[in-house]
C-alpha positions as CSV (number, residue, x, y, z in Angstrom):
1,M,153.3,108.9,31.5
2,P,156.6,109.8,29.3
3,S,157.0,112.6,28.0
4,L,159.7,114.9,25.3
5,T,162.0,117.4,26.3
6,D,164.1,119.4,24.2
7,I,168.3,119.3,24.7
8,T,168.6,123.0,23.7
9,L,172.1,125.3,23.9
10,P,170.7,127.8,26.7
11,A,171.2,131.4,25.8
12,D,173.6,131.8,28.5
13,Q,176.2,129.3,27.9
14,T,178.2,131.4,25.1
15,E,178.6,135.6,24.5
16,G,179.7,136.1,20.8
17,T,181.1,133.0,19.6
18,T,180.5,130.6,16.9
19,N,179.0,127.0,18.7
20,V,180.3,123.6,17.5
21,V,178.5,120.1,18.5
22,G,182.2,118.6,20.0
23,K,181.3,115.6,21.0
24,W,178.2,113.2,22.3
25,F,178.4,111.7,25.4
26,K,175.2,109.5,24.1
27,A,173.7,107.3,20.9
28,V,170.5,107.2,20.5
29,G,168.8,105.0,22.7
30,D,170.8,105.7,25.5
31,V,169.3,105.4,29.1
32,V,170.4,108.8,30.5
33,A,170.0,110.4,34.1
34,A,169.2,113.9,35.4
35,N,171.8,116.4,35.7
36,E,174.2,113.8,33.3
37,P,177.1,114.9,30.4
38,L,175.1,114.3,27.2
39,L,177.0,116.7,24.8
40,E,178.9,119.8,24.5
41,I,179.9,122.9,23.2
42,T,183.3,124.3,21.7
43,T,183.6,127.6,20.9
44,D,186.1,129.9,20.4
45,K,186.4,130.5,24.1
46,V,185.7,127.3,26.2
47,T,183.9,124.2,26.0
48,V,180.9,123.8,28.1
49,E,178.6,120.6,28.5
50,I,174.9,120.7,28.2
51,A,173.2,117.9,30.3
52,A,169.8,116.2,31.2
53,S,167.0,117.1,32.4
54,G,165.6,114.2,33.7
55,D,165.7,110.7,33.8
56,G,164.9,109.1,30.9
57,V,166.1,108.0,27.4
58,L,167.7,109.9,24.1
59,V,166.0,109.7,21.9
60,E,166.3,112.1,19.1
61,I,170.5,113.9,18.3
62,L,169.2,116.5,15.4
63,K,172.5,118.3,15.8
64,A,175.9,116.2,15.0
65,E,179.1,116.6,16.2
66,G,181.0,119.3,14.1
67,E,178.1,121.5,13.0
68,N,177.6,124.4,14.4
69,V,174.2,125.7,16.6
70,E,172.4,128.7,17.3
71,Q,171.0,129.8,21.1
72,G,168.3,128.6,22.4
73,E,168.7,125.6,19.2
74,V,166.9,122.5,19.9
75,L,169.8,119.2,19.8
76,G,167.9,116.3,20.6
77,R,165.4,115.0,22.5
78,I,164.8,112.9,25.5
79,E,161.9,111.2,26.5
80,L,161.5,111.6,29.9
81,S,160.2,108.5,32.1
82,A,160.0,107.0,35.7
83,L,162.8,104.9,36.9
84,G,161.1,101.6,36.2
85,T,160.1,102.6,32.9
86,R,163.3,103.3,31.4
87,H,164.5,99.9,29.9
88,S,161.1,99.1,28.8
89,A,161.1,102.0,26.5
90,L,164.8,101.4,25.4
91,G,163.4,99.1,22.1
92,A,160.8,101.3,21.2
93,A,163.6,104.6,21.9
94,A,165.8,102.9,19.0
95,E,163.5,101.9,16.6
96,T,161.4,105.4,16.2
97,A,164.4,107.8,16.8
98,R,165.9,109.9,14.6
99,V,168.6,107.9,13.4
100,D,171.6,110.5,13.4
101,V,173.8,107.7,14.3
102,V,174.7,106.0,11.6
103,R,177.6,103.4,10.5
104,P,179.4,104.8,7.4
105,S,177.4,102.2,5.2
106,D,174.2,103.1,5.4
107,E,174.0,106.1,2.9
108,T,170.0,107.1,4.4
109,E,170.5,107.5,7.5
110,L,173.4,110.4,7.4
111,S,172.9,113.3,9.2
112,P,171.3,116.4,6.8
113,A,174.9,118.2,7.3
114,V,176.7,115.3,6.8
115,R,174.8,113.8,3.4
116,R,175.2,118.3,2.2
117,L,178.7,117.9,2.1
118,I,179.2,114.3,0.7
119,N,176.7,115.4,-2.1
120,Q,178.2,118.4,-2.7
121,H,181.7,117.1,-3.1
122,G,180.3,113.9,-5.4
123,L,181.9,111.5,-2.4
124,D,181.2,107.7,-1.3
125,P,179.9,107.6,2.1
126,S,181.2,104.2,2.4
127,T,185.4,105.3,1.9
128,I,185.1,107.4,4.1
129,K,185.9,106.2,8.0
130,G,183.4,107.9,10.6
131,T,184.9,108.8,14.5
132,G,181.2,109.5,16.0
133,R,179.9,107.1,17.7
134,G,179.4,103.7,16.5
135,G,181.0,104.9,13.4
136,R,179.0,107.6,12.9
137,I,180.2,110.0,9.8
138,T,180.7,113.6,11.2
139,V,180.6,117.1,9.5
140,S,184.8,116.6,10.0
141,D,185.6,113.2,9.2
142,V,183.6,115.0,5.7
143,E,185.5,117.7,5.8
144,A,189.4,116.0,6.6
145,A,188.3,113.6,3.8
146,V,187.4,116.1,1.3
147,A,191.3,118.0,2.2
148,G,192.1,114.0,1.8
149,A,191.2,114.5,-1.7
150,G,192.3,117.5,-3.0
151,S,195.7,117.2,-1.6
152,A,196.6,115.0,-4.8
153,S,195.5,117.0,-7.2
154,A,197.0,120.1,-5.2
155,A,200.6,118.6,-4.8
156,R,203.5,119.6,-6.5
157,P,206.2,117.4,-7.7
158,G,209.0,117.1,-5.2
159,L,206.6,118.1,-2.1
160,T,205.2,116.3,0.5
161,S,203.4,117.4,2.8
162,R,200.3,115.8,5.7
163,L,197.1,117.9,6.4
164,V,196.0,118.4,10.6
165,P,192.0,118.7,10.7
166,H,191.0,122.0,12.2
167,S,189.4,121.6,15.5
168,P,186.2,123.1,16.7
169,M,187.8,125.6,18.9
170,R,190.6,126.5,15.5
171,K,187.5,127.1,13.4
172,S,185.7,129.5,15.7
173,I,189.5,131.1,16.4
174,A,189.5,131.8,12.9
175,A,185.5,132.9,12.5
176,H,185.8,135.4,15.3
177,M,189.4,136.9,14.7
178,V,188.1,137.2,10.9
179,Q,184.6,139.0,12.1
180,S,187.2,141.5,14.2
181,V,189.3,142.2,11.1
182,T,186.2,143.2,9.1
183,T,184.5,144.5,11.6
184,A,186.3,147.3,13.1
185,P,189.8,149.6,11.8
186,H,192.3,148.5,14.1
187,V,195.1,151.8,14.9
188,T,198.2,150.6,17.2
189,S,200.0,152.9,19.3
190,V,203.2,151.1,20.4
191,F,205.0,152.2,23.9
192,E,207.3,151.2,25.6
193,A,207.8,151.0,29.9
194,D,210.5,150.0,32.6
195,L,209.9,147.9,34.6
196,T,212.6,148.2,37.6
197,A,210.1,149.9,40.3
198,V,207.9,147.1,39.5
199,I,209.9,143.7,39.5
200,D,212.0,145.5,42.9
201,H,208.5,145.4,44.6
202,R,207.5,142.2,43.6
203,E,211.4,141.0,44.7
204,A,210.2,142.8,48.1
205,H,207.3,141.0,48.7
206,K,206.6,137.4,46.9
207,A,207.9,135.7,49.6
208,R,205.0,137.5,51.5
209,L,202.1,136.1,49.2
210,E,203.9,132.7,48.2
211,A,203.8,131.7,52.1
212,R,200.0,132.7,51.8
213,G,199.7,130.2,48.8
214,V,199.9,132.5,45.4
215,K,202.4,133.5,42.9
216,L,203.1,137.3,42.5
217,T,203.1,137.3,38.8
218,L,204.5,140.6,36.5
219,T,200.3,139.9,34.6
220,S,199.0,141.1,37.9
221,Y,200.8,144.5,38.3
222,F,199.6,144.5,34.6
223,V,196.7,144.5,35.0
224,R,196.4,147.2,38.0
225,A,198.0,149.3,36.1
226,V,195.6,148.5,33.6
227,V,192.7,149.9,36.0
228,E,194.5,153.4,36.9
229,A,194.7,153.7,32.7
230,I,190.4,153.0,32.8
231,Q,190.0,155.1,35.2
232,A,191.9,157.8,33.4
233,V,190.4,157.1,29.9
234,P,187.1,155.7,30.5
235,E,186.5,155.8,26.9
236,V,188.7,152.4,26.1
237,N,186.4,149.9,29.0
238,S,183.4,150.6,26.2
239,R,181.9,148.5,22.8
240,W,180.6,150.3,20.0
241,R,176.9,150.0,19.4
242,D,175.5,152.5,16.2
243,D,173.6,154.9,18.0
244,A,176.1,155.3,21.4
245,L,179.4,154.5,22.9
246,E,179.1,152.1,25.8
247,I,181.2,152.8,28.5
248,F,181.2,150.5,31.5
249,D,181.2,151.3,34.8
250,D,183.2,147.7,36.0
251,A,186.0,146.9,34.2
252,N,186.5,143.2,33.9
253,I,189.3,142.7,32.3
254,G,190.3,139.3,30.2
255,V,193.8,138.4,30.3
256,A,194.6,135.5,27.2
257,A,196.4,132.1,28.0
258,A,197.3,129.9,25.8
259,L,196.0,126.3,26.2
260,P,198.9,123.3,25.8
261,S,196.4,121.7,23.5
262,G,196.4,124.5,21.3
263,G,194.5,127.6,20.9
264,L,193.1,130.4,23.2
265,I,191.1,131.0,25.7
266,V,190.0,134.1,27.4
267,P,189.1,134.1,31.5
268,V,187.8,137.3,33.1
269,L,188.7,139.2,36.1
270,K,185.9,140.4,37.0
271,Q,185.2,143.8,38.7
272,A,188.3,144.4,38.6
273,Q,188.4,147.9,39.6
274,T,187.8,146.9,43.2
275,L,190.9,144.4,43.8
276,D,194.2,144.3,45.6
277,L,197.4,143.9,44.3
278,F,197.0,140.2,46.2
279,Q,193.2,139.5,45.3
280,T,194.1,140.5,41.9
281,A,197.0,137.8,41.8
282,E,195.0,135.4,43.5
283,K,191.7,135.0,41.3
284,L,194.4,135.5,38.1
285,Q,196.4,132.0,39.4
286,D,192.7,130.7,39.8
287,L,191.2,131.8,36.9
288,T,195.0,130.1,34.8
289,A,194.5,126.9,36.7
290,R,191.8,126.4,35.3
291,A,191.5,127.8,31.9
292,R,195.1,125.1,31.5
293,S,192.5,122.4,33.0
294,G,189.9,122.5,31.3
295,T,187.6,123.3,34.1
296,L,186.5,127.0,33.4
297,G,182.8,127.6,33.1
298,P,180.9,130.1,30.3
299,T,180.4,132.8,32.9
300,D,184.5,133.3,33.3
301,V,184.6,133.4,29.8
302,Q,181.8,136.3,30.2
303,G,181.3,140.2,30.0
304,G,184.8,140.7,29.7
305,T,185.1,144.2,28.9
306,F,188.7,145.4,27.7
307,T,191.5,142.4,27.0
308,I,195.3,141.9,28.1
309,S,197.3,139.4,25.4
310,N,200.8,139.0,27.3
311,H,202.2,137.4,24.3
312,G,206.2,138.8,25.6
313,V,206.2,135.1,27.7
314,S,206.4,133.6,24.3
315,G,209.3,135.5,23.4
316,S,208.0,138.3,20.7
317,L,209.2,141.5,21.7
318,V,206.1,143.6,19.7
319,A,202.9,142.3,17.5
320,A,200.9,144.8,15.9
321,P,198.0,144.5,15.8
322,I,196.4,142.3,18.1
323,V,193.3,141.4,17.2
324,I,190.4,143.0,19.4
325,N,188.7,140.9,20.9
326,Q,185.0,141.8,19.6
327,P,183.2,143.6,20.9
328,Q,185.2,145.5,22.9
329,S,187.2,149.3,22.1
330,A,190.3,147.8,23.0
331,I,192.7,145.3,24.1
332,L,196.6,145.8,25.0
333,G,199.6,143.8,24.1
334,L,202.7,142.9,26.1
335,G,205.8,142.0,24.9
336,K,209.2,140.1,26.0
337,V,210.6,141.4,29.1
338,E,214.3,142.4,28.7
339,K,217.1,143.8,29.6
340,R,218.1,147.2,27.3
341,P,220.6,150.4,27.2
342,V,218.2,153.2,28.3
343,V,219.5,156.6,28.4
344,K,218.2,158.5,31.9
345,A,219.4,161.9,33.0
346,D,221.8,162.2,30.3
347,A,223.7,158.9,31.4
348,I,223.6,155.1,29.5
349,M,222.1,152.6,32.1
350,V,220.7,148.8,31.7
351,H,216.7,148.4,32.4
352,P,214.7,146.0,32.2
353,M,212.0,147.1,29.4
354,V,209.1,146.0,27.5
355,Y,207.0,147.1,24.4
356,V,203.3,147.7,25.4
357,T,201.1,148.8,22.6
358,L,197.2,149.8,22.6
359,T,195.0,148.5,20.1
360,I,192.0,150.4,18.8
361,D,188.9,150.2,17.5
362,H,189.2,153.6,15.2
363,R,185.2,153.8,15.6
364,A,185.2,153.9,18.9
365,L,188.4,155.3,19.7
366,D,191.3,158.3,18.5
367,G,194.9,158.2,18.5
368,F,194.6,160.9,21.5
369,Q,192.9,158.0,23.5
370,A,194.8,155.0,23.0
371,N,198.1,158.2,23.6
372,A,196.5,159.0,27.2
373,F,195.8,155.3,28.4
374,L,199.0,153.8,27.8
375,T,200.6,157.4,29.4
376,K,199.1,156.3,32.3
377,W,199.9,152.9,32.3
378,V,203.5,153.4,31.9
379,H,203.2,155.7,34.3
380,T,201.9,153.6,36.8
381,I,204.1,151.1,36.2
382,E,207.3,153.5,36.2
383,R,206.0,154.9,40.1
384,W,205.3,151.7,41.5
385,T,205.8,152.0,45.1
């Protein structure tokens, strides 16, 4: 006998983020196979696919594209069936299914979230172009319509503009940033470091590593220096809790990466304290490549205890404060590497320099700890052998 099974967002799919239904790959009434992707969930960190738990027919969609969803919440339902009976079940499933997949003209069959937005803004659904499967109106479609209607009345004479609807990832990033700055009082310390020793070491060893298929980047050195600084000031590798400061044994270091399509993602280098320079470079190369190709999994962005933002790769010298990746206690910022005149032994010399910042959650850490961390980081970089 066929049986209904819930499609849910597993509790281990995301961490500390807003989850948004990005896209349904199947419509109500479609036949599905076990382990076949049904939909994608988008967060500020990663996009993950939710797969079917067995063969059958998708009979209900309870969360439309663009809607928020909580961990464990039911997204839809599948009527499990034997392969031989799937096609006979298809017609009945399409008739009895909850009709969240609709045409724009059918106002009675709008999803609850879409209907609520349409009523709130007094819109006519027949005037909204649905971009969902089968012409269904999504939450994003309504928000775009609202923004378009508002632009005509809000525009000033002589000004022209265009509206670019926010992606689910952009919305999640925005919510995460606001949550961070309203949760933690941010304080930033600024140091600078001379990269002469690191650059000399890299020039001497990069060919050997490249022969093994690994690029030796400056970020690899920055990660190793973070590990040294965490060992000197372990309180930085922590999480604020109301009753205690939770200090982590492992240095799980996230390295923020900009995506070609826009937005940021932070893959995590797990147990960085156990790696050497070559292993660090190898793992960073793999994580960065998969971040840019969109093939990171949920576990690749979970469990971070400290984050590095290498904003200098896009040209900035200093960025402060860099918003802390909650619920962590600190984030390191690295500016553009450039040659500058510096005083060495009472002589003016030109050296490759970089500004480095540490933004801390002032609930968890004080300035002397931030400065001690940066002092150790700079010492490690400048005396690299």
